[in-house]
C-alpha positions as CSV (number, residue, x, y, z in Angstrom):
1,M,243.1,161.6,112.3
2,Q,246.0,160.9,109.9
3,K,249.3,162.6,110.7
4,V,251.3,164.4,108.1
5,L,254.7,166.1,108.3
6,V,255.1,169.1,106.0
7,T,258.7,170.3,105.8
8,G,259.0,173.9,104.7
9,G,255.5,174.4,106.0
10,A,256.1,178.1,106.9
11,G,257.2,178.8,103.4
12,F,255.3,179.9,100.3
13,I,254.0,176.6,98.9
14,G,254.3,174.5,102.0
15,S,252.0,176.8,104.1
16,H,249.3,176.6,101.4
17,V,249.6,172.8,101.5
18,A,249.4,172.8,105.3
19,D,246.2,174.9,105.1
20,A,244.5,172.5,102.8
21,L,245.5,169.4,104.9
22,L,244.1,171.0,108.0
23,E,240.9,171.8,106.2
24,R,240.6,168.2,105.3
25,G,241.0,167.0,108.9
26,Y,244.7,165.9,108.9
27,E,246.9,166.3,111.9
28,V,249.5,168.6,110.4
29,H,253.0,169.0,111.8
30,I,255.4,171.6,110.3
31,L,259.2,171.3,110.3
32,D,260.8,174.6,109.4
33,D,264.0,176.4,110.4
34,F,262.4,179.7,109.5
35,S,265.4,180.8,107.5
36,S,263.0,181.9,104.8
37,G,259.7,180.7,106.1
38,R,257.5,183.2,108.0
39,E,255.6,182.9,111.3
40,E,252.5,184.5,109.7
41,N,252.3,181.8,107.1
42,V,251.9,179.0,109.7
43,P,248.3,178.0,109.9
44,A,246.5,177.9,113.2
45,G,246.1,174.3,114.3
46,A,249.5,173.1,113.0
47,V,252.1,171.7,115.3
48,V,255.4,173.5,114.7
49,H,258.9,171.9,115.0
50,R,261.5,174.6,114.6
51,M,264.5,172.7,113.2
52,D,266.7,172.2,110.2
53,V,266.1,169.2,108.0
54,R,269.7,168.2,108.6
55,D,269.4,168.3,112.4
56,E,270.1,165.1,114.4
57,A,266.9,165.9,116.3
58,V,264.9,164.9,113.2
59,A,265.5,161.2,114.1
60,D,264.0,161.8,117.6
61,L,261.1,163.6,116.1
62,F,260.2,160.7,113.8
63,A,260.8,158.2,116.7
64,R,258.3,160.1,118.8
65,E,255.6,161.0,116.2
66,R,256.0,158.1,113.7
67,F,254.7,160.2,110.7
68,P,253.1,157.9,108.1
69,I,253.3,160.7,105.5
70,L,256.0,163.2,104.6
71,I,255.4,166.1,102.3
72,H,258.9,167.6,101.6
73,H,259.1,171.2,100.5
74,A,262.0,172.5,102.6
75,A,264.9,173.2,100.3
76,Q,267.7,175.5,99.3
77,M,265.9,176.9,96.2
78,D,267.9,179.8,95.0
79,V,269.5,178.8,91.7
80,R,272.1,181.5,91.9
81,R,273.2,180.5,95.4
82,S,273.5,176.9,94.3
83,V,275.9,178.0,91.6
84,A,277.9,180.1,94.0
85,D,277.9,177.5,96.8
86,P,277.1,174.0,95.4
87,K,278.3,172.3,98.6
88,F,275.7,174.2,100.7
89,D,273.0,173.4,98.1
90,A,273.9,169.7,98.2
91,D,274.1,169.7,102.0
92,V,270.5,171.1,102.4
93,N,268.8,169.4,99.5
94,I,270.5,166.0,99.5
95,M,271.7,165.4,103.0
96,G,268.5,167.0,104.4
97,L,266.4,164.5,102.4
98,L,268.6,161.6,103.4
99,N,268.3,162.6,107.1
100,L,264.5,162.6,106.8
101,M,264.4,159.3,104.9
102,E,266.7,157.5,107.3
103,A,264.6,158.6,110.2
104,G,261.4,157.8,108.3
105,R,262.3,154.3,107.2
106,Q,263.1,153.3,110.8
107,H,259.9,154.8,112.2
108,G,256.9,153.8,110.1
109,L,257.1,156.2,107.1
110,Q,254.6,155.0,104.5
111,K,254.6,157.7,101.8
112,V,256.6,160.7,100.5
113,I,255.5,163.6,98.4
114,F,258.4,165.5,97.1
115,A,258.6,169.1,95.7
116,S,260.8,168.7,92.6
117,T,261.4,171.1,89.7
118,G,260.5,171.1,86.0
119,G,262.5,173.8,84.3
120,A,265.7,173.3,86.3
121,I,265.8,169.5,85.7
122,Y,265.1,169.5,81.9
123,G,267.2,172.5,80.8
124,E,266.6,174.0,77.3
125,P,263.8,172.0,75.5
126,D,264.3,169.7,72.6
127,Y,260.6,169.9,72.1
128,V,257.7,171.7,73.9
129,P,255.8,171.1,76.0
130,Q,258.5,169.1,77.9
131,D,257.0,165.9,79.3
132,E,258.5,163.6,81.9
133,D,260.4,161.6,79.2
134,H,262.2,164.7,78.0
135,P,266.0,164.4,78.5
136,V,267.2,165.7,81.8
137,R,270.0,168.2,81.5
138,P,270.1,170.3,84.7
139,L,272.4,173.3,84.3
140,S,272.6,174.3,88.0
141,P,273.5,172.5,91.2
142,Y,269.9,173.1,92.4
143,G,268.5,171.2,89.4
144,I,271.1,168.4,90.0
145,T,270.2,168.0,93.7
146,K,266.4,167.8,92.8
147,L,267.1,165.1,90.2
148,A,269.4,163.2,92.6
149,S,266.7,163.4,95.3
150,E,264.2,161.8,92.9
151,K,266.7,159.0,92.4
152,Y,267.2,158.5,96.2
153,L,263.4,158.3,96.6
154,Y,263.4,155.6,94.0
155,F,266.0,153.8,96.0
156,Y,264.0,154.0,99.2
157,E,260.9,152.7,97.4
158,Q,262.9,149.7,95.9
159,Q,264.8,149.0,99.1
160,Y,262.3,149.7,101.8
161,G,258.9,149.8,100.1
162,I,258.2,153.5,100.7
163,P,256.1,154.8,97.8
164,Y,256.9,158.4,96.6
165,V,255.4,161.0,94.3
166,A,257.8,163.6,92.9
167,L,256.0,166.7,91.6
168,R,258.1,168.6,89.1
169,Y,256.7,172.1,89.5
170,A,256.7,174.8,86.8
171,N,257.1,178.4,88.0
172,V,254.8,178.6,90.9
173,Y,253.3,182.0,91.9
174,G,250.6,183.4,94.2
175,P,249.9,184.9,97.6
176,R,252.7,184.6,100.2
177,Q,255.5,184.3,97.6
178,N,258.7,186.0,98.8
179,P,259.3,189.1,96.7
180,H,262.9,189.4,98.0
181,G,264.4,186.2,96.6
182,E,265.5,185.2,93.1
183,A,262.8,182.7,92.4
184,G,259.6,184.7,92.1
185,V,259.4,187.1,89.2
186,V,255.6,187.6,89.8
187,A,256.1,188.5,93.4
188,I,259.1,190.8,92.6
189,F,257.3,192.7,89.8
190,T,254.1,193.0,91.8
191,Q,255.8,194.3,95.0
192,R,257.9,196.8,93.1
193,M,255.0,198.2,91.1
194,L,252.8,198.5,94.2
195,E,255.6,200.3,96.0
196,G,256.0,202.7,93.1
197,K,259.5,201.4,92.3
198,Q,260.8,200.4,88.9
199,P,260.9,196.7,88.0
200,V,263.6,195.6,85.7
201,I,263.3,192.9,83.0
202,Y,266.5,191.1,82.4
203,G,267.6,190.8,78.8
204,S,265.1,190.9,76.0
205,G,262.2,189.7,78.1
206,E,261.3,187.1,75.4
207,Q,262.4,184.3,77.6
208,T,259.4,182.1,78.5
209,R,258.2,180.3,81.6
210,D,255.2,178.2,82.5
211,F,253.4,180.0,85.4
212,V,251.2,177.8,87.6
213,Y,249.1,179.1,90.4
214,V,249.8,178.0,93.9
215,G,246.2,176.8,94.5
216,D,246.6,174.4,91.6
217,V,249.8,173.2,93.1
218,V,248.1,172.5,96.3
219,E,245.5,170.4,94.5
220,A,248.4,168.4,92.9
221,N,249.7,167.6,96.3
222,L,246.3,166.4,97.5
223,A,246.0,164.3,94.3
224,A,249.4,162.8,95.0
225,L,248.3,162.0,98.5
226,A,245.5,159.9,97.2
227,Y,247.6,158.3,94.4
228,P,248.2,154.6,95.2
229,G,251.5,154.2,93.3
230,S,254.8,156.0,92.8
231,G,256.0,158.2,90.0
232,V,257.2,161.6,88.7
233,F,254.7,164.1,87.4
234,N,255.0,167.5,85.8
235,I,252.8,170.2,87.4
236,G,252.4,173.0,85.0
237,T,250.0,174.6,82.5
238,G,251.5,173.7,79.2
239,I,251.4,177.4,78.3
240,E,254.4,179.5,77.6
241,T,254.4,183.1,78.8
242,S,257.2,185.6,78.1
243,V,258.5,187.8,80.8
244,N,257.4,190.8,78.7
245,Q,253.9,189.4,78.6
246,L,253.9,188.8,82.3
247,F,255.2,192.4,83.0
248,R,252.5,193.9,80.8
249,T,249.7,191.9,82.3
250,L,250.8,192.9,85.9
251,R,251.2,196.5,84.8
252,D,247.6,196.6,83.5
253,L,246.4,195.3,86.8
254,I,248.5,197.6,89.0
255,N,249.5,200.8,87.2
256,P,249.4,201.2,83.4
257,E,251.9,204.1,83.7
258,V,254.9,201.9,84.7
259,P,257.5,202.1,82.0
260,E,259.0,198.9,80.6
261,V,262.7,198.9,81.5
262,H,265.2,196.3,80.4
263,G,268.6,195.5,82.0
264,E,271.5,193.2,81.2
265,A,270.6,189.6,80.6
266,K,271.5,187.1,83.4
267,P,274.4,184.9,82.2
268,G,273.3,181.4,81.4
269,E,269.6,182.1,81.9
270,Q,267.3,179.4,80.4
271,Q,265.4,180.8,77.4
272,R,262.3,178.5,77.3
273,S,260.5,176.3,79.8
274,V,257.0,174.9,79.5
275,L,255.7,171.6,81.0
276,G,253.2,169.1,79.6
277,Y,250.9,167.7,82.3
278,E,249.2,164.9,80.4
279,R,250.6,162.2,82.8
280,A,249.3,164.1,85.8
281,R,245.9,164.4,84.1
282,R,245.8,160.7,83.2
283,E,247.1,159.2,86.5
284,L,246.4,161.8,89.2
285,G,243.2,163.2,87.8
286,W,244.9,166.7,88.0
287,E,244.9,169.7,85.7
288,P,245.4,173.4,86.2
289,R,242.2,175.3,86.8
290,V,243.3,178.9,87.5
291,S,244.1,181.0,84.4
292,L,247.1,183.3,84.5
293,Q,244.9,186.4,84.4
294,E,242.8,185.2,87.3
295,G,245.8,184.0,89.3
296,L,247.7,187.3,88.8
297,R,244.5,189.2,89.9
298,R,244.3,187.2,93.1
299,T,248.1,187.6,93.7
300,V,248.0,191.4,93.2
301,E,245.0,191.7,95.5
302,W,246.9,189.8,98.3
303,F,250.0,192.0,97.9
304,R,248.0,195.2,97.7
305,A,246.5,194.5,101.1
306,R,250.1,194.2,102.6
307,V,252.2,196.7,100.7
308,T,252.9,200.2,102.0
309,V,253.7,202.7,99.3
310,G,256.9,204.5,100.3
């Protein structure tokens, strides 16, 4: 039974990845400090190590368990917080990765799959959909740390022969997403509508994003696990959806009576983001399968079973 360490495995995406690995017979270990991860997300059968990716104890854990595979989803992922406190963002996202990689290279690490970001790395598009050759112009410390992490992984491959796959996610949504953060507009809108509260669309609502369902992202991780080489891959749908369109689709699914309310635009918010996935299709054999309509239906169903109308 092959052993895998999933960092952030109590979080939104990481817990879904851990589920899929367990179903396929892997021995799954989860490293999470539970600062945003939740106990109820942890799949039965996973071994949990409650620690921060920056902890010195990480080296002891790798020495003891000798993980051949690392799937790294733990991160400081709030773009606004990264702007407010870039030192903290770099500490978690860069020093955390280096802590894992230094432990791993000394104790048998053979492969890394890294959760990177599409929109925050590329910035405003010169052309759409943005492919992996698009210029990288991150406008937030969060995007900068993700790009730097990819470069560090390249270094560890060149220096120590540890292959890596960096998956540049579009806007991931689905069951278990945190509705209280800044990163998940689908979860935020869904929760508020189900609770009978008013969601607010910032700005005109014509800003676009590429929404990819978490189940498709899990399949991308499994494809990356089987991939024999190293590389960077966009994981998106190639479809732009405006925030207004998203709101109206969710409203139709939950409550057609919810009014459309707009607030002040967020300063510096990116206006367009959409990722081309041709490289992932060609080299990983991956493509998105779940339509936005179907993915939102599944997401609403999951939230509806858990939300209490106040």
